[in-house]
C-alpha positions, 0 to 999 in steps of 0.5 A, a space after each residue: 500500499 502506498 500512502 500519500 501524506 499531505 501537510 500544509 506547506 505552500 508546495 502541497 498545492 502541487 498535489 491538486 494536479 496529481 492523479 490518484 495513482 500510484 497512491 492507495 490512500 491519502 492522509 491529510 493533516 489539519 487544513 490539507 483536506 482542502 487541497 483535493 477532495 479524494 482524501 481518505 483520512 483527516 488527522 488533526 489534534 483536539 484543538 483543531 477548530 470546528 470551523 476548519 473541519 470539513 462540513 461533510 464526509 464521503 463514505 470512504 472518509 474518516 477523521 483520525 483524532 487523538 483517540 486513534 493516533 496516541 495509541 499508535 504513536 505510543 506503540 511505536 515509541 511515544 511522542 518524546 522520541 518520535 516528535 510532537 508534530 502532526 507530520 510525524 504523528 500522521 506518519 506513525 499512525 499510518 505506519 501502525 494502522 495501514 501497514 504501508 509499503 511507502 509513506 510519501 510526504 508533501 507539504 511537510 518540509 517544516 521550513 518557515 523562512 519564506 513569505 508564505 508559510 502555508 498553502 492558505 497564507 500564513 499560520 503558526 510555525 508549530 514545529 518551531 515552538 520551544 518543545 522538548 520533542 522537537 530539538 532536532 526535526 532531522 533526527 525525528 524524521 530519521 527515526 520515522 524513516 528507520 522504524 518504517 524501514 524495519 517494517 519494510 516501508 520506504 519513506 519519501 519526500 515528494 517535495 523539491 523544496 528545502 526541507 527538514 525531513 531527511 527522507 530520500 526524494 521521490 516523485 509520484 512517478 518514481 517511488 523507488 528510492 530507499 534509504 540505507 539504514 544501519 541496524 546496529 545504530 537503530 538497536 543502539 537508539 532504541 536501547 537508549 530510549 528504553 533506558 531513558 524511559 520517557 514514555 507518557 501514555 496519555 500523549 501529553 508529554 508537555 505536562 511531564 517535561 520537567 523530568 526529561 533531560 535534554 542532554 539525554 534526548 540529544 544523545 538519542 537524537 544523535 543516535 537516530 541520525 547516525 542510523 541513516 548516515 551509512 
């Protein structure tokens, strides 16, 4: 199964002109459901305003909320290690729930130095907030890439823009790129996570932030970056 995940970056509008193939499912994050009408899943946090949500759903469409994605992200490591952004959350939920062969991202570059930060104009640069889970967006994307690779799933960035994602680049017509993962480094990173024990079952990790040592998180992030360096 090939899954397309759409974020709210300015370049996400390119997807309007793409055919449905080769994608089997489309996951839209927050406002990205407006980009094209044939999305299958809309994933958003509990504070996503009702007026920004779709007025009606087609039979094949489903809303994914914290009740769905918190257990999924916990099963694959938790928010502190995996990263508290909806882009990473969408990736982990799709990996857990859909068992894809490909996770393909567009509009999830998480760069905000352009005059227009979102496809609908300008919005809050959420991943740039002071947050213990977001000290290295590159490391968090490396972790998702490595965890996906363990399940036989390729992670690709379909954007041609500058990006904080470390995934290989691809296009809808070429989804063949796969990253090289270092298994021993993956095992080392997972061991560091287990030793730290920074799991928050509720998903509300910010309520327990005082118990997290940023030096330990930085060590874990470095281990994940090393897992894709060879």
